C-alpha positions in Angstrom: -32.4 93.7 49.5 -33.5 90.5 51.4 -32.8 88.4 48.2 -29.3 89.8 47.9 -28.8 89.0 51.6 -30.1 85.4 51.3 -27.9 84.8 48.3 -24.9 86.1 50.2 -25.7 83.7 53.2 -26.2 80.8 50.9 -22.8 81.4 49.2 -21.1 81.6 52.7 -22.6 78.3 53.7 -21.3 76.5 50.3 -17.8 78.1 50.5 -15.0 75.9 51.7 -13.4 77.3 54.8 -10.0 76.1 53.6 -9.7 77.6 50.1 -12.7 80.0 50.6 -14.1 79.3 47.1 -17.3 77.2 46.1 -16.5 73.6 47.2 -15.5 71.2 44.6 -16.6 67.6 45.2 -17.8 68.4 48.8 -17.0 65.9 51.6 -18.5 65.9 55.1 -16.7 64.9 58.4 -18.1 63.7 61.7 -19.0 67.3 63.1 -21.1 68.1 60.0 -18.7 70.5 58.5 -18.0 70.1 54.7 -14.9 70.7 52.7 -13.5 70.4 49.0 -12.4 66.8 48.7 -8.7 68.0 47.5 -8.6 70.6 50.4 -9.3 68.2 53.2 -7.0 65.6 51.7 -4.2 68.1 51.5 -5.0 69.2 55.2 -4.6 65.5 56.3 -1.3 65.0 54.6 0.1 68.3 56.3 -1.7 67.6 59.7 -0.4 65.3 62.6 -2.8 62.8 64.0 -2.8 61.5 67.7 -2.3 58.0 68.6 -5.8 57.1 67.9 -5.3 58.2 64.4 -7.6 61.1 64.8 -7.5 64.5 63.2 -9.2 67.8 64.2 -11.7 69.7 62.2 -10.2 72.9 60.8 -13.3 74.9 61.8 -14.5 73.5 65.2 -11.6 71.3 66.2 -13.8 68.3 66.7 -11.9 65.0 66.3 -12.5 62.9 63.3 -11.0 59.8 61.4 -10.3 59.6 57.7 -12.8 56.8 57.7 -15.7 59.4 58.5 -15.3 61.3 55.1 -18.5 61.0 53.1 -19.3 62.8 49.8 -22.3 65.4 50.5 -24.3 65.1 47.3 -27.0 67.5 48.2 -24.4 70.2 49.0 -22.9 69.4 45.7 -26.3 69.7 43.8 -26.9 73.1 45.6 -23.4 74.3 44.5 -24.2 73.4 41.0 -27.4 75.4 41.2 -25.4 78.4 42.6 -23.2 78.0 39.5 -26.0 78.2 37.3 -27.5 81.1 39.0 -24.1 82.8 38.8 -24.2 82.5 34.9 -27.7 84.2 34.9 -27.7 87.8 34.4 -29.5 90.3 36.5 -31.2 93.5 35.6 -28.8 96.4 36.3 -31.8 98.7 37.3 -33.8 96.2 39.4 -31.4 93.5 40.3 -33.9 91.0 39.3 -33.0 87.9 37.1 -33.4 88.6 33.3 -35.9 85.9 32.6 -37.9 87.7 29.9 -37.1 88.7 26.3 -38.8 91.7 24.6 -39.3 91.1 20.9 -40.0 94.7 20.0 -36.9 96.1 21.7 -34.7 93.0 21.1 -33.4 93.0 24.7 -33.6 90.9 28.0 -35.7 92.2 30.7 -36.8 91.4 34.2 -40.4 91.0 35.4 -40.4 94.7 36.7 -39.2 96.1 33.5 -42.1 94.5 31.8 -44.5 96.5 33.9 -42.5 100.0 33.0 -44.1 102.3 30.4 -41.1 101.7 28.3 -42.2 98.0 27.7 -46.0 98.5 28.0 -47.8 96.7 25.0 -44.7 95.0 24.0 -44.6 91.2 22.9 -42.6 89.5 25.6 -41.8 85.8 26.3 -39.8 83.7 28.6 -36.2 83.1 27.8 -36.5 79.6 27.7 -39.4 79.8 25.1 -37.8 82.3 23.0 -34.3 81.0 23.1 -34.9 78.0 20.7 -36.2 79.9 17.9 -33.4 82.4 18.1 -31.0 79.6 18.4 -32.3 78.0 15.1 -31.9 81.5 13.5 -28.3 81.8 14.8 -27.6 78.2 13.6 -28.9 79.2 10.1 -26.6 82.2 10.2 -23.6 80.1 11.1 -24.4 77.8 8.3 -24.4 80.6 5.7 -21.3 82.1 7.4 -19.5 78.8 7.1 -20.5 78.7 3.4 -19.1 82.0 2.9 -15.9 81.1 4.8 -15.5 78.1 2.4 -16.1 80.3 -0.6 -13.6 82.8 0.9 -10.9 79.9 1.2 -11.6 78.9 -2.2 -11.2 82.4 -3.5 -8.0 82.6 -1.5 -6.6 79.4 -3.0 -7.7 80.7 -6.4 -6.1 84.0 -5.8 -2.9 82.3 -4.8 -2.8 80.2 -7.9 -3.4 83.3 -10.0 -0.4 85.0 -8.2 1.7 82.1 -9.0 0.4 81.9 -12.5 0.9 85.6 -13.0 4.6 85.4 -11.6 5.2 82.7 -13.9 4.0 84.5 -17.0 5.9 87.6 -16.1 9.1 85.7 -15.7 8.4 84.0 -19.1 7.8 87.3 -20.6 10.9 88.8 -18.9 13.1 85.9 -20.3 11.5 86.4 -23.8 12.2 90.3 -23.7 15.7 89.7 -22.6 16.2 87.0 -25.4 14.6 89.3 -28.1 16.7 92.2 -27.1 19.7 90.1 -27.1 19.0 88.8 -30.6 18.2 92.4 -31.7 21.4 93.6 -30.3 23.3 90.9 -32.3 21.2 91.7 -35.3 22.0 95.4 -35.0 25.6 94.8 -34.5 25.8 92.8 -37.6 23.9 95.5 -39.5 26.1 98.3 -38.2 29.2 96.0 -39.5 27.5 95.6 -42.8 26.8 99.4 -43.3 30.2 100.4 -42.0 31.7 97.9 -44.5 29.6 99.2 -47.3 30.7 102.8 -46.3 34.4 101.8 -46.4 33.9 100.4 -50.0 32.3 103.6 -51.0 35.1 105.7 -49.5 37.8 103.4 -51.1 36.3 103.5 -54.6 35.7 107.3 -54.6 39.1 107.9 -53.0 40.8 105.8 -55.5 39.3 107.8 -58.5 40.2 111.1 -56.9 43.7 110.0 -56.2 44.2 108.8 -59.8 42.9 112.3 -60.9 45.2 113.9 -58.4 48.1 112.2 -60.0 47.1 113.1 -63.4 46.9 116.7 -62.4 50.5 116.5 -60.7 51.7 115.0 -64.0 50.0 117.8 -65.9 51.5 120.4 -63.7 55.0 119.0 -64.1 54.6 119.2 -67.9 53.3 122.8 -67.7 56.3 123.9 -65.3 58.7 122.2 -67.9 57.4 124.2 -70.8 57.4 127.4 -68.8 61.1 126.9 -68.0 61.8 126.2 -71.6 60.0 129.4 -72.8 61.7 131.7 -70.1 65.1 130.3 -71.0 64.5 131.2 -74.7 63.4 134.6 -73.7 66.6 135.2 -71.6 69.0 133.9 -74.2 70.6 135.6 -77.4 68.4 136.5 -80.2 69.8 133.6 -82.1 68.9 131.2 -79.4 65.5 132.8 -79.0 64.7 132.4 -82.7 66.2 128.8 -83.1 63.1 126.4 -83.6 61.0 129.3 -82.1 58.0 128.1 -84.2 58.2 124.5 -83.0 58.7 125.7 -79.3 55.6 128.0 -79.6 53.5 125.1 -81.2 54.4 122.7 -78.5 53.4 125.4 -75.8 50.3 126.2 -77.4 49.4 122.2 -77.6 49.6 121.9 -73.8 45.9 121.8 -72.7 43.9 120.8 -69.5 41.4 118.1 -70.1 37.8 119.0 -68.8 38.1 118.0 -65.3 35.9 115.0 -64.4 33.0 115.9 -62.1 33.1 113.8 -58.9 29.8 113.6 -56.9 30.5 113.7 -53.1 27.2 112.6 -52.2 27.0 109.5 -49.9 25.1 106.6 -51.2 25.6 104.6 -47.9 23.0 106.0 -45.6 21.1 104.4 -42.8 18.4 106.0 -40.9 18.5 103.9 -37.8 15.5 105.2 -35.9 13.2 104.9 -39.0 14.6 101.5 -40.3 15.1 99.5 -37.1 12.2 100.2 -35.0 10.0 98.3 -37.7 11.2 94.6 -37.6 9.2 93.8 -40.5 10.7 96.5 -42.6 14.1 95.5 -41.6 13.6 91.8 -42.5 11.8 92.7 -45.8 14.9 94.9 -46.8 16.6 91.4 -47.4 13.6 89.6 -48.9 14.2 87.1 -51.8 11.6 85.6 -54.2 11.7 81.8 -53.3 10.0 79.2 -55.4 9.9 75.3 -55.0 12.0 73.0 -56.9 10.0 70.2 -58.3 13.2 68.0 -59.1 13.6 67.7 -55.2 9.9 67.0 -54.2 8.9 63.9 -52.4 6.5 61.8 -54.7 3.5 62.4 -52.3 3.8 66.3 -52.6 1.9 68.3 -55.1 3.2 71.7 -56.4 1.2 74.4 -57.9 2.0 75.6 -61.3 3.6 78.7 -60.1 5.7 76.7 -57.7 4.6 78.7 -54.7 2.3 76.2 -53.1 2.6 72.6 -52.1 0.2 70.1 -50.4 0.5 66.6 -49.4 -1.5 64.0 -51.3 -1.4 60.5 -52.2 1.7 58.9 -53.8 1.6 59.5 -57.6 2.0 56.6 -59.9 5.2 56.1 -62.1 6.8 58.7 -59.9 10.4 60.0 -60.5 13.1 58.2 -58.5 15.7 60.6 -59.1 18.5 60.7 -56.4 17.7 64.5 -56.1 14.3 63.7 -54.9 13.5 63.1 -51.1 12.2 59.6 -51.0 11.8 59.0 -47.1 10.2 62.0 -45.8 7.6 64.4 -47.7 10.2 67.3 -48.1 11.0 69.7 -50.9 13.7 72.5 -51.3 13.5 75.9 -52.7 15.1 76.6 -56.0 17.4 79.5 -54.8 20.7 78.6 -53.3 22.7 80.8 -50.9 26.4 81.0 -50.6 27.0 84.5 -49.0 25.0 87.6 -47.8 21.7 88.0 -46.1 18.4 86.6 -47.2 14.9 86.6 -46.0 11.8 84.8 -47.2 8.1 84.3 -45.7 6.1 81.2 -45.6 2.3 81.3 -45.2 1.4 78.3 -43.0 -2.2 79.3 -42.5 -3.7 77.2 -39.6 -1.9 74.0 -40.5 -1.1 71.7 -37.5 2.4 70.4 -38.7 5.2 71.7 -40.8 9.2 72.0 -40.9 10.7 75.2 -42.2 14.1 76.5 -42.4 17.3 76.2 -44.4 19.7 73.0 -45.3 22.9 72.3 -46.8 22.4 71.4 -50.5 24.1 68.2 -50.2 21.9 66.6 -47.4 20.8 63.1 -47.6 17.4 62.7 -49.4 17.0 58.8 -49.8 18.0 57.7 -46.3 16.7 58.5 -42.8 18.5 61.1 -41.0 18.4 63.2 -37.8 17.0 66.8 -38.7 19.6 68.8 -36.8 22.4 71.3 -37.5 25.0 68.5 -37.1 23.2 66.9 -40.2 23.0 70.2 -42.1 19.4 71.3 -41.1 18.4 74.6 -39.3 14.7 74.2 -38.9 11.6 75.1 -36.9 8.8 72.4 -36.4 5.1 72.5 -35.6 3.6 69.2 -34.5 0.3 68.5 -33.0 1.6 66.9 -29.7 4.6 69.0 -28.8 3.8 72.4 -30.5 6.7 74.4 -31.7 10.1 73.0 -31.5 13.4 74.4 -32.9 15.3 71.3 -34.1 18.5 71.8 -32.3 20.4 69.1 -30.8 18.6 68.1 -28.4 15.3 69.9 -29.6 14.4 73.2 -28.0 10.6 73.7 -27.0 9.6 77.2 -28.2 6.5 78.9 -26.3 4.5 81.2 -28.5 1.7 83.4 -27.0 0.2 83.6 -30.6 -0.1 81.2 -33.4 1.9 82.6 -36.5 0.0 82.5 -39.8 3.0 83.6 -41.7 6.6 82.5 -40.6 9.6 84.6 -41.8 13.0 83.0 -42.2 16.2 85.1 -42.0 19.8 83.9 -43.0 23.0 85.7 -42.5 25.6 83.4 -44.2 28.8 85.2 -43.0 27.4 85.6 -39.5 26.2 81.8 -39.2 22.7 83.1 -38.0 19.4 81.4 -38.9 16.3 83.2 -37.3 12.6 82.7 -37.3 10.0 85.3 -37.0 6.2 85.4 -36.5 5.3 87.9 -39.1 1.6 88.1 -37.9 2.9 90.0 -34.9 6.4 90.9 -36.1 8.0 89.2 -33.2 11.1 86.8 -32.8 10.5 83.2 -32.5 14.0 81.6 -32.3 17.6 81.9 -33.3 19.8 79.0 -33.8 23.4 79.1 -32.3 25.9 80.6 -34.3 27.1 78.3 -37.2 29.9 78.2 -39.7 28.4 77.7 -43.2 30.9 76.2 -45.8 28.4 75.0 -48.5 25.3 76.2 -50.5 22.2 76.6 -48.4 18.6 76.1 -49.7 15.3 76.8 -48.3 13.8 73.6 -46.8 10.2 72.6 -46.3 8.5 69.3 -44.9 4.9 69.1 -45.4 2.4 67.4 -43.3 -1.3 66.3 -44.0 -3.7 68.8 -44.1 -1.1 71.7 -43.7 -0.4 73.2 -47.1 2.4 75.8 -47.5 2.3 78.9 -49.5 5.3 81.1 -50.6 3.8 84.6 -51.1 5.9 87.0 -53.5 8.3 89.5 -52.0 6.5 92.6 -50.6 8.1 95.2 -52.8 
């Protein structure tokens, strides 16, 4: 209790009588009283002085002049000590400073706590002695947490990048799905038109035959009616009229015969099971598959064709090679033997794991002995694989094509009337690219450009 009273008295002596708080930068005046420097200066500005330039102490009213203000360092040191004491915690039970640390309980205690049965036999130490060791442990813990914080930040950045990458992939896939279905809708629309055209033709052919047969029956019906009328007139006339040429009349009536009717099958030949046929892209495409072989008369002199004309590789220039105008002389190209002038066609090319090729169709009359731009305006509708740029549709300008999986077999589909040239990854049965609608007016032929170490093989149709 005495300790608390003493502490209270010391605090009263160190409080500023103007602001009633612990003094800040204490200064003393002639009478010995001290105040905060800022408080006494504010007091001077608000107070009036006498003719001798004297002011009066706020506490005892003793006169003083501004020159008598002196810093009170000893009082300042005492105030700092009091502030430090304020920061020290006291024992709630005993009111004593918590100057000891109990290792067993892990808590601050006072000297009186140490003597209680609760802490008897426990390892204790002065706060100042124990503090450094725990401070080091805390610093290690901070270091570890900062490392974890850095890892967490890195993970946050990585996750943000993953989110961005995932969104980009989703967007690409969304666009691909939209494009694939758009092409499929176009393809199915053309298929619908084709099947309806076939159905119309079948209807027309059968109706034509039925109507001819109907006309023949109408003619025969009129002939029978004519004979019936003639016989009825004979029967209703006189005996002489009845018997006149009666044998000839009977002969002609018995000669009237109905021919054996032609049997017309009303079974439809134009059928289309949409759900079965068009949910399998490979099956749809292969329904138009044609047997394509390579034309040696068009092959560049560096190209080597197999005996069955289904495989081509690029080698060294052949000696005494043919310089026919039909051959490609600038680029290592070769055409297929087959020409397309109407209808729908599909063929496959086994590209293996080659690193470069051009595939597609071209006009039969394209330039072969001079350099040319491979694009639709020059008569080429082709897809290219090159080492640097990957897959490119040779439109004007070229279009980059992103593929999630490398095709080992590429399918080429042509609809001549619709002006469509499309490419498919037959490894996965997915669409690669469709050229903008064209208007074909000349024979089209399969087109191949062969790169080093990238042989091409034309598998026979999958029947």
